N, C-alpha and C positions, 0 to 999 in steps of 0.2 A: 502494498499499500504505500503510496506517494505521502511524502510528509507535507503538511499542509503550514505555509507559512502565514499566521494571524495576523503578523503585524502588517505585512503586506495588503491582507483582505481589508484591514481597518483603515489603510490609507485610501482604498478605492470608493470613489464618489458614490459609485451605483450600488455598491455593497450597503454603504451608509446610508443612503437614501432608502433603500429596501428595508434595512433594520429598521428605520425610522418609523416609515408606512405601517410595519407590522406591529410596532409599540404603540403607536395612535391608535391602531385598530382593537388591540387588546385593551388598552385603557379606555376605548369607548364602549366596548362591551360591557366591561366590569362595573363601569358607572352607571350604564343602563339597567344591570341587573339589581344594583344596589338600591337604584330609585323605585324599581319596580317590587321590592319586597323581599330583597336577599338574593343570594345567589341560587342558581338551579341545583336540584340534588345531585349527589356526586354518581348515583347509578343512572341518571337520564331521565327521562319520561317513560313512563310506563305506557306498556302497549294495551289496549283493550283486550279481555279474554275472548275466544271465539264464542263462549255461551256463559251465561250467569244462571247459577242455581237460585230456585225461588221466586224467580221475578222474569217477565219478559224482557229479553235482551236481544243483542243482535247476533245473527250468525254469519260467520265469516266463511265462506265457501270456496275461498281461493285454491285451498289446496285438493279439494276435489275436482275444481275446473282445471288446474294444471294436470291433475291425473288423468282427466277424461282426455284432455288434448293432447296428451303424451301417448296415451292408448290409440288414439286414432291415428297419429303421425305414425307410431310403430306399425300400426296395421295397414296403412299405405306403403310405406316403404316395403315391408314384406310382401305385398302385393306386387309392387315393382320388380322386386327381386325375383320373384316366382315367374313373372311374365319373361324376364330377361333370360332364367335359367331354360324356361321353355323353349324360347328361340334360339339360344346357344346350343342346346342339346339337338333340336332340329337341323340346324347348320351342320353339327359336328357329323350326326348321322348321314345326313347327305353328302359330306365329305368322304366318309368312311365308304359309302355305296361307290364312289369313283374308284377307289383302289390307289395303290403305290403306283409311281411309272413303272414300267417294265424294262430293266436293261439287262441284256445279256451278260453272261458271266466273261470275265475277262476284259470288258470295254471299261476304258478309263472314261470319267465324266468330269465336268465339272458345271458351276452353276452360273447363271446369267440372272442379274437383277434386272427387272424391268425399270426403266426411268420414264418421267414426264417425257410425251412425244414419241415414245417407242411403238412401233406397229409389228405385227406379225412378220412383216416383209423385211422391216429394218433388222431386227434381230437375226432373220434369219440369213440376211446377207453378211452382217457383221460377224456371226458365229461360223459361217461357212469360211470366211476368209482368216480369222483369228484363229481357229482351233481345228480347221480341216474338216468340218462337219459336212459330210458329203449326200445327206438326205434332203429331202426337199423340205418346204415351209410346213406341209400337211403332216409330214412324218414327225417334225420337231413338235408340234402342238399334240398329235396323237401320244408321243411319248410322253408329255406331261400330263395326259388326259384331260386337255382343256379345248375349248372351241376358240377362244381368243385371249389376248394378254391384258393385264390390268396392272397399273402401277403399283410397285412394291413387291411383286410376284417373284419367287425365285424359280427359274426354268432349270431343269437338268439338261444338259447338252453333253453328247457323247464325243470325246475328242477324236479325230482320226489318226 
């Protein structure tokens, strides 16, 4: 912890002005309380009870209102999670039905990340030049079991 130079702080005009304002505000509050009949109790003001026995009082339903709202909110979140889970499960089940790409044994492969602006034609052109892929564009799509490419997709490409 850094050492505080109190002498330097007491020479600072802004610090002295702040201390003066705080002292004046404290003195003002003290004088107002004494004029009003003494200082406030040490425990602070007492909160009214949620109920009173023996007489008609007020009932504070804040706790039950908050609990009810939290229950509704929690239920809604659970419904959203259930819907998301169902959608995700259906999507994954559909992806599993497509199966993994078939690569014959002994064939070396690499992956190609589809970037914005890529088309099946441009990908086929670049992989056939770069990695010696001798198949057609349709073979590349069939190998990856897709009909078209989408951004962010990783394609398996056999290396010639």
